[in-house]
C-alpha positions in Angstrom: -27.2 1.2 -3.5 -24.6 3.0 -1.2 -25.2 5.0 1.6 -29.2 5.6 1.4 -29.9 2.3 0.9 -27.8 0.8 3.1 -29.0 1.4 6.8 -28.2 4.6 9.8 -24.1 3.2 9.7 -23.4 2.9 6.5 -22.7 -0.2 3.7 -18.4 -0.9 4.3 -16.3 -3.4 2.5 -14.1 -5.8 3.9 -11.4 -6.8 1.6 -8.6 -9.1 3.2 -8.0 -12.7 2.0 -7.9 -14.1 5.8 -11.4 -15.4 6.5 -10.3 -15.0 10.1 -10.1 -11.0 10.1 -12.9 -10.8 7.3 -15.4 -12.4 10.0 -14.4 -10.7 13.1 -14.8 -7.3 11.0 -18.0 -8.2 10.0 -18.8 -8.8 13.3 -17.6 -5.7 14.9 -19.3 -3.5 12.3 -22.5 -5.0 12.3 -22.8 -4.5 15.7 -22.4 -1.4 14.8 -25.2 -0.5 12.8 -22.9 -0.9 9.8 -23.8 -3.2 6.2 -20.8 -5.5 5.4 -20.2 -7.3 2.5 -16.9 -9.6 2.1 -14.4 -9.5 -0.6 -11.4 -12.5 -0.7 -9.3 -10.2 -2.9 -9.6 -7.1 -5.7 -11.3 -8.6 -8.3 -14.1 -10.3 -6.0 -14.0 -6.6 -4.4 -14.6 -4.2 -7.4 -17.2 -7.3 -8.9 -19.2 -6.3 -5.1 -18.4 -2.8 -5.3 -20.3 -2.4 -8.6 -23.9 -4.7 -7.1 -23.8 -2.2 -4.2 -21.7 0.8 -4.3 -20.0 0.8 -0.5 -19.6 3.7 1.5 -16.2 3.1 3.0 -13.3 0.4 2.1 -11.5 -2.0 4.7 -8.0 -2.8 2.6 -5.6 -5.8 3.1 -2.8 -4.6 1.1 -0.9 -8.0 1.0 -3.4 -10.3 -0.8 -3.0 -12.7 -3.9 -4.5 -12.5 -7.1 -5.3 -8.5 -7.3 -3.4 -6.9 -4.4 -4.4 -4.2 -2.4 -2.4 -2.2 -4.3 -3.9 -3.0 -7.6 -7.2 -2.9 -6.2 -6.9 0.7 -5.1 -5.4 1.9 -8.6 -8.4 0.0 -9.8 -10.4 1.9 -7.9 -9.3 5.8 -8.6 -9.1 5.1 -12.1 -13.1 4.5 -12.2 -15.0 7.7 -11.9 -17.9 5.7 -10.1 -15.5 5.0 -6.7 -13.0 7.4 -6.8 -14.3 9.2 -4.2 -14.6 6.4 -1.9 -12.6 6.5 1.5 -10.4 3.3 1.5 -8.8 2.4 5.2 -5.7 -0.1 4.6 -5.2 -2.5 6.9 -2.0 -3.9 7.5 0.0 -6.3 10.3 3.2 -4.7 9.2 3.6 -2.5 12.6 5.0 0.9 12.8 4.6 1.2 8.4 4.0 4.7 7.2 2.2 5.5 3.8 2.0 8.1 1.9 -1.7 8.3 1.6 -2.1 10.7 -0.8 0.2 8.8 -3.8 -1.6 5.7 -3.0 -5.4 6.9 -3.2 -5.6 5.7 0.6 -7.3 7.8 3.5 -6.1 6.3 6.6 -4.0 3.4 8.2 -5.2 0.9 10.9 -2.5 -2.2 12.4 -3.2 -5.4 12.6 -4.2 -6.7 15.3 -7.1 -3.8 15.9 -7.2 -1.2 18.3 -11.4 -1.2 17.8 -11.7 2.2 19.3 -9.2 3.1 16.7 -11.0 1.5 13.7 -14.1 2.7 14.5 -13.4 6.1 14.6 -11.4 5.9 11.1 -14.7 4.5 9.5 -17.2 6.6 11.1 -15.0 8.9 9.6 -14.5 7.9 6.4 -18.1 7.0 5.9 -18.5 10.5 7.3 -16.5 12.3 4.4 -18.1 9.2 1.7 -21.4 10.9 2.1 -20.4 14.6 2.7 -19.0 13.9 -1.1 -22.1 13.0 -2.4 -23.9 16.0 -0.7 -25.4 18.3 -4.0 -23.1 21.4 -2.4 -20.1 19.4 -2.9 -20.8 18.9 -7.0 -20.8 22.7 -7.3 -17.7 23.6 -8.5 -16.8 27.3 -9.3 -15.0 27.7 -12.7 -11.2 27.2 -11.3 -12.3 23.7 -10.5 -13.5 22.7 -13.5 -10.7 22.9 -15.1 -8.9 19.3 -15.6 -6.1 19.2 -13.6 -3.1 17.0 -14.6 -2.8 13.9 -13.1 0.7 13.8 -11.1 2.8 11.0 -12.3 3.4 8.0 -10.1 7.4 6.8 -10.6 7.2 3.6 -8.8 6.6 2.6 -4.9 10.0 2.9 -2.7 10.2 1.1 0.7 12.3 2.7 3.4 13.8 1.6 6.5 15.1 3.9 9.0 15.2 4.4 13.1 15.4 8.4 13.1 12.0 9.7 12.2 12.9 12.9 11.9 15.1 11.8 9.3 12.5 9.7 7.7 9.7 11.6 7.5 12.1 14.3 5.3 13.5 11.3 3.3 9.7 10.3 2.4 9.1 14.1 1.3 12.1 14.4 -0.6 11.0 11.2 -3.0 7.2 12.0 -2.8 8.1 15.6 -4.3 10.3 12.9 -7.2 6.6 11.2 -8.3 7.5 8.3 -5.7 5.5 6.3 -3.3 6.7 6.1 -0.2 6.4 2.7 2.8 8.3 3.7 5.6 9.3 1.8 8.5 11.6 2.9 12.0 12.7 -0.6 12.0 12.6 -3.5 10.1 9.9 -6.5 10.3 9.4 -9.7 9.4 6.8 -8.8 6.7 9.0 -6.8 4.7 9.8 -9.3 1.9 6.0 -10.2 1.3 5.2 -6.5 1.5 7.6 -6.1 -1.7 5.8 -9.1 -3.1 2.3 -7.3 -2.8 4.0 -3.8 -3.3 6.7 -4.3 -6.1 8.8 -1.7 -5.4 11.6 -0.4 -7.4 13.7 0.0 -4.7 14.7 -0.7 -0.9 16.4 1.5 1.0 17.9 0.2 4.5 19.4 2.6 7.0 22.4 0.2 8.4 22.0 0.5 11.9 18.2 0.3 12.2 16.7 -2.6 14.0 16.1 -5.6 11.7 17.9 -4.5 9.0 20.8 -7.3 9.2 18.1 -10.0 9.8 16.3 -8.5 6.4 19.3 -8.6 4.6 20.0 -12.2 5.2 16.4 -13.0 4.1 16.4 -11.0 1.6 19.4 -12.1 -0.3 17.3 -15.6 -0.4 14.3 -14.6 -1.8 13.6 -14.1 -5.3 12.7 -10.8 -5.3 16.0 -9.7 -4.7 16.6 -9.8 -8.8 13.7 -7.9 -9.8 14.3 -4.3 -7.7 17.0 -2.2 -5.8 18.5 -2.7 -2.9 20.9 -0.3 -1.2 21.8 0.0 2.4 23.0 3.1 3.0 24.5 5.8 6.5 23.7 8.6 7.6 27.7 9.0 8.3 30.5 6.4 8.2 30.8 2.6 7.6 32.8 0.4 8.3 31.4 -1.5 5.5 32.2 -1.0 1.8 28.8 -2.3 0.3 26.5 0.5 2.2 26.3 3.8 0.7 27.8 6.1 3.6 27.6 9.1 4.7 24.3 9.7 2.3 22.0 12.6 2.3 18.8 12.6 1.1 19.5 13.7 -2.5 22.1 11.0 -2.5 19.1 8.8 -2.4 16.7 10.4 -4.4 19.0 10.4 -7.4 19.8 6.3 -6.7 16.5 5.2 -6.8 15.5 7.8 -9.6 18.5 6.2 -11.6 17.7 4.0 -14.1 19.1 0.0 -13.4 
């Protein structure tokens, strides 16, 4: 099964709760010579993967049942699947994910740019087959040493309009063991994303596009009481409830402080 039994293109597992997405990707990938399996959620995907090991996985993050985040944890905990490349699919435009801490390899946005999608799938299949080569299993004494798994401290969603500052904050949080999902403007899907990823905190830069509307929406949802939401400013702020003149260290310390 897997690459050797899947035809010249390889075997792709598509995991998405939307029938139209599964159908569209099935046609596009089949036309490219891939064998395609489709699952509606993480539980279904794990069962299919055990029947026929995929060469790569296309995974939606926001699904009912076992969502994409939970599926990634299960896949990376299983020695049989740990090296299968995973491409995250998201409808949240401008989303940036710390792929290494999430256990994923790439991100594609919906609606799909077909060329971008196919390029990332082809690269994923190549890497998967490369990992199965006999030479890839040869290890040096150093490689044989068991490396400790990094301690994951939780997911943090960050909205900050300045991309350079966003990237620095991403690194600062990542260095402290947090998995970061970031974007330069607030989008309507953030509450749904929060329900799927169960972040421990949402950090909103006051001047980023859409933050005011997102604050109002979050205030009307049940997820507010379950996590820390902080509105911050890199400079002075006229609002008393904003963390003004915030530095990266301030925000990292805020996220890391128990409630």
